N, C-alpha and C positions, 0 to 999 in steps of 0.2 A: 586539539586538546582543550578541555574546558579550563576557564580561568581558575576554578577551584583546584584542578589537578596541577596546573602550573605553579600554584602557590605552595604545594606540598614541600618540594625540596627547598624553596625559598624560606619557608618558616623555619626549617631546620638550620639554615644558614643564619637567619635573622636571630635565632636563639642564641647563637654564639657571638653576635656582632653588635646588636644594639647596646650601646653603652651609656646608659643615662646616669651613671655609668651602668647601663644595662649590661651585665656581664656579657651577655650574648657576645662574648668575645671569641675570636678565632682561636680554636684549640686544635682540632684534628681536621675540621672541614676547611676547604678552600673556597674562596668566592671573589667577587669583584674587588673588594678592598685590598686583596693580596696584590693587585695590579697597580695600586696607587703608588705614585713615585714622588720623591721629595727632591726638589731642585737643589736643595742645600744639604743633602744627606751627609752627615759627618763621618770621618773615619772612625774606626772602632774605638780610638782613644778619646773620642770627643763626647762621650756620655758623662753626665755628671757623676761624681764619686759616690759609690754606694755607702761608704762610711761617713756619717755626718761629720762636718768640720765645725769645731767650736764657733759659736756666734761672735765671739770677741775678735776673731781674726779677720784679716781682709776678705772680701768676697771670694769664695773658692771657685776655681774654674776646673774644667775637666783636665785630667791627666794628659799632658802633651799638647794641650791647646796653647795657641800663641796669645799673647796679651791683647785683649780687645782694643781696637782703635776707635775712639768715640767718633760719631758723625759730628756735624756742626752742633755746638752747644746751643740748646734751645734758648730763645730770648726770655729773660726773666719776666715772670708775670707778677702782678700784684696778688698779695695773699687773699685767698677766699675768706670772706667774713663767715664766722661760725654763727649763723643766725639760728641758733638751736630752738628758739621759742616761736619761730615763724612757721606754722604749719601751712599757711596759705601758699608758700613757694612751691610746695610739692604738688599742688593741683595742676600745674602745667603738664604733668606727666599722665594725667588721667583724661579719659573721655569726659566731656563736660557733664553728662548725666551722673557720673560717678566721682566728680571732684570732691564732693563732701566726704567721701570714704576715708580720706586722710585724717579727718577729725576723730575717727575711731581709734587712733594710735597715738594718744598724747604721751604715752610713756615709752614708746618704742625708742631704741637706740638711734641717735642721730650721728651721721657720719658727714664730715667735710674732708674731701680727699683731693689732693693735687699730685699728679704723676706726669713725668716727662719720659718719653720713649725715644731712645736712640738705637740705630742699627749699626753693628760693628763690622769691621773689615773681615773678621773671621767667620762671619755668618751668624753670630749670636746677636742678642739684643739686651739692652740694659733699661730697666725701669727704675727711675729715682723719684722717690715720693715722700710725702708727709701727710699725716692725717690728724684730725682732731675729732673727738667723739664725745658724746654725752651718754653715759650709761645710767639707767634707773633701775634700782633693785625692785623687781616685781615679785620677789619671793615673800613668803610669810616669815622669813627668818633673816638675821643679819648675816652679811658676808664679810669675811676677814681676809679675802683674797680676790683677785680678778685675773683672768687669763686673756691672752691674745694668741690666736692661732696663726701660725705662719705656714700656710698650706703649700706655698712653693717649695718647702723643704720636705714634702712627702716624696718618697723615692720610687714609688710604683707607678705612678701615672703622671708625674710632673718632671719635665726635663728642665729643671730650674734650681736655683739656690737663692735663698733670701737672707739678707743681713739686717738685723734690727739695729737701728741706731739709737739716738737719744730719746728716752721715754720720760714723760712727766705724768704724775698722778696729782690732780688738784693743784697744779702748778709746781709741785716739787719733784725734782729728778728722782727717778727710781731705777733700781737694778733688778733685772729678771733672774729667776731661777729657771734654767732651761730644762725641759723634759721631752721625753720621747724623741730623742735625736734631733733636737732643735725645732720640732714641730709645734710645741706649745711653750709659751713664755708666762710663767707664773709670777705675779706681783703680790707681795704681802701688803695689805692695807694698814696704815698706822692707826686709823680709826675705823672700826667696823662700819660698814655701809648698812644702815638700818632699812627695813622695808619702807619703800616709797621714796627714799633718799636718792640723790643722783651724784655722780662724780664725773669730772671732765678729765679725759685722757688725751695726750698727744704723743705721736710716735713718728720717727723718721725711718725710712727703710729703703733698701735697694735690692733689686732682683736681677739675677742674671739668667736669661732664658736661652736655651740651646736649640740648635736645629736637630731634626731627625724624628718628628712626630710620626710621619708615615713610615719611615724607614724602620723605626723601632717596633713596628707591629701595630701599636695603638697607644696614644697618649692624649691627655687632655690639656696640657700646658707645654708650650714650646713653640718652635717654628716649623712650618710646613709650606713648601712652595713659596717661600718668601713672606709668608703671612705669620704674624705673631698671634698665637692664642694665649691669652692671659686672663683666665677666670680666677676670681678670688686672689688677686695679686697683692692685696693689702692686708695688714694685720686685722684679724676678724674676731669679734667677741663670740665665743661658742654658746651653746645652749646649757642650761642647767637642767638635767634629767634625774628625777627622783632624788633631789637634794644635792647632786654632785655635778660639778663642771664636766661636760662631755668633751674630753680632750684626747681621748684615745686615738691611736692611729686607725685609719680606715682599714677594714679587712680587705684582703686581695679580692678583686673582682666586683666590688660594689661601688656605690657612690662614695664621695669623700666628705665634703663639707656638710655640716648640719647646724643650721643657725636660725635664730628667730627673725621674724619680720622687722625690718629697719627702714629708715628714710635716709636717703643720700642726696647730697649735693657734691658734685665732683667735677674736676677739670683735668683735661688731658692735653698735653702738648706733644706733637709728633711731626714728622716730615710732611711738608705740605703736598707732596705728590702722591700720598697714600690715603686710602680711606680709613677713617676711624669708625669703629662700631662699638657703641657702649650702651649698657643697660640704661633705660630711661629715655628722656627726650632732651634734645639740644635746645638750650634757652639763650645761648650766646656763642658767637664764633668770631674769630679774628685770624689774620695772617700777618706774619712779620718775617721778612727774608725767606728763608727756606723752611720755616715751620708754620704750623697752624695750631691753634688752641681752640678746644671746644669746651663749653661749660654745660653740664647736664644735671637734670634733677630726676628723681624717680618717685613713683608712688610707693606704697608699702611693699618692699621686696626683701627676699631672704638673703641675697647676696648679689654681687656684680660680676659681669663678664666684660672683658676688654679685647678687642681684636683690631690690629693695625696691619694693613698690607695692601697690595695691588689688586683690589677687588672693585668690580663694577656694580653700581647700585641700580636696581629697578624697583619701582614702587607700584603698589596697587592698593586701593581703599576698598575695605569691605566692612559694611555696617558702621562706618565711622572710625574703623581701625586701620591705620596705615601698616601694610606689610611691606617690609624692606628685604629684598633679596639681594645679597652681596655674593657675587660670583667671580671666580677666576676667569680670566679671558678664555682659557681653553674649554670651559664648561658653560660658556654664555648661552649656548644652544638649549640648555636645559632649564633656563630661567622661568620660562612660562609654565613648564611642568611643576617646578617647585612651588611657584605661586599658586597654581591650581590645587595642588595637594593641600597646601596650607589653607587656602580659602575654603575648601571643602570641609576640612576639619574644624576650622573656626565656626563656620556656619552650622555644622553638626553639633558641636559641643555648646554653642550658645543656645540652641534650641533644647538640647537634651540634658545638659547639666546646669548651665547658668552663664550669665554674661562675662565677657572678658573686659575688664574695667579700664585697662590701660590704653593709651593712645596709639602705641606702636607695638609691633612684634618684629624682631630682626631674625632672619634666617641666613646663616653663614655657610658658604661652601668651604669645608674644612677637612681635606684629605687626611686620613689617619686618625681623626678624632673618633675612634671606634666606628660603629655604624652611625652613631649620633649621640650627642650629649645635650641635656637640657640645663638651661639657667633661666631664672625669671626674666621674662621679656626677650630672651635671646636663645636660639637653638643652634648648635653646631651640627651640620649634616656631613658625615664623614664619607659617604659614597654617593657621589653625584654622577649618574650614568643612566643608561636606558633600561636598567633592569626593574623588575617589580620591587626589589628590595629598597630602591630609592624612594619609592612611594611609601613603603612600610616604615622606613626610618623617619621620614618627614612626618607622617601622620602620628607616629608614636611620640616623637619629641614634642610636637605641638600639643598632643594630649597631656603632656606634663605641665603645660601652662595652667591646667586646672588641678591636676593631681601632683602635688608638692608645692608648686609656686603658689596657688591660691588656697588649696586645701592641704595644709602642711602636715607632715608626719615625720617620724624618726626614720631617716633613710638607712641608718646603720643597724638599728635594732628591730624594726618593723617595716622592712622595704616593701612588703606586699601592698601596703596601703597606697603607695604611688605606682609601683611597677605593675601590679596586677590590674589596677584600675586603668592605667595608661594603655596597657595591652587591650583591655576590653574596649577602650575608646577606638582601637583599630576596627573592632567588630562593629561599633556604632557607625563609624565612617563607611565601612563596607555596605552596611545596611542602607544608609542614607543615600550613598552615591551609586551603588550597583544593585541594590535590592536585597530583600530578605534571604532569598536563595543563596546569594553569594556569602552573606554573613553566616548562614548555616554551614556552608562549605568550609569556611574558615574555622568555625568552632569544631567541626568534624576533624579538620587537620590538626587542631590542638590536641584532640583526644588521641589521634594517631602518633603524634610526636611525643606524647606523655608516656607511651609504651617504652620509649628508650631511656627512661629514668632508671638509675640504679635501684632507687628506693621510692617508687611511685606513691607509697602510702604516707610519705612524709608530710606533715602539716604545712600549710602555706605561710604561717605566721612567725617563723623563726628569724633570727637575725642573720645577717649575710655570713658571719663566720660559723654559723651552726650547720651549714651544709657542707658535706665532706667534699664535694667537687663543684666546680663552676657549672658543669653540665646540669647537675641536679638543682643547683640554685636557680638557673634559668628555667628549667622545665617546671619545677615546682612553684617558684614565686610568680613567674610570668604567665605561664600557660595554665597550670592548675588553678592559679589565683584568678585568672580571667574566667575560667570555667565556673569557679565559685560565684562570681558576679552574675553569670548567666543563670546559674542554678537558682540564685536568689531571685533573679527577675521572673523566672518561670514559676517559682513558689508563690510569690506575692502578687504577681501580675504587673503589667506595664504601668498602670496609673500609680500604684503605690511605689513601684521601683524608681520611676523617674521623679516622683515627688521626693523620695529618699535622696537621690543624687542632687536635686536642687537644694534640699535642706543642708 
């Protein structure tokens, strides 16, 4: 059987599973990710409550769960200095030839974050943290309020609950007005923040993360096989879109967070016998007793992802970029394949789209994290096995390092701008690695799969919630969207098309 024919059923599966959150989520089809097991799968009572608990109460726990027993308390660390005006510190996360890129973001939000991770006797984990940030109003109008998004309180894709502690605005303690089931915290400003002005914000927070990522079908936050997946674990400043703060809950089936590029200095304390995976580059590390602490900096990134767990690290350098593959012991045999797929895609897109400016890219073995989920500088691969879908997921998620991470868009209202583009990068990879015939076969399979759409004439540019079904969202946004990119390429020719992608 030809490679193209082998891909046909896999593309249908991929459509339901890639979760960038590529809804490509499992609905009626079954595939490799159904076989993923969770070593810490909870009883039915251990899921977080669906009804939000008021933020002023103690940290909520799943009904019937025992009181968490903390592990050894992490050694207290000195407070990170909030050197908000020092752009040079962020150069450490960049490839040397792109270090000066950080100077292009003088008004980006600056975050300084400290978080300690403990694993509890009941299989849950606790993240205790604090952050300080400086936000600059880059709008043409004054702001009379500011928001913090508490994404661990989203109850569709997050097995977690976040409690917001003491918050100060410009040094004065402030009380939030909670919205959207504790997803968004609104703070009224005593004095409007005029265009170009900045405000310093500090916040304390705690997150309870629960096991069951793989067992629940698919999640992006929680524990799987003893590994803590904790993307966007901290209070996050949302975007302002068409004059309004974008604080709406994420529509089912799509990505969740949507934030502007920011600069981060952050410190993680966790058990010393586990791997820490964090967005950015480690600039300092230390051990004390049973804990370890890493300090990281990022380049211009849209948000952070944190992973802590029993993962084995294998590294490979490609064009001055360090690829970090973090694998569970039982999947260590697939390490070289993951690195091969990532290397092939990085090489393809650096040539076809533009350079990857960061020093590192992390690839994390994360069973149950949909087929895969992208974060800037970090990708979760939910299906690590011998199937072709393992390749598709890895290639697609690495493609998101260009489309959304570098070339930002509104993932909630215009998801085709990253999902269709990332899907088309699968075609570019296929063309580069296996030849034009293989790429044409993939495009033909997209056309064939599109026949399964309930409304194949739907436009590709709608918001996630504007598609009646997840199946149509995936088929129209991902596949029809990728076919649009190919139609554009054929219409204007390769030279103009790839100039367009570079620009």
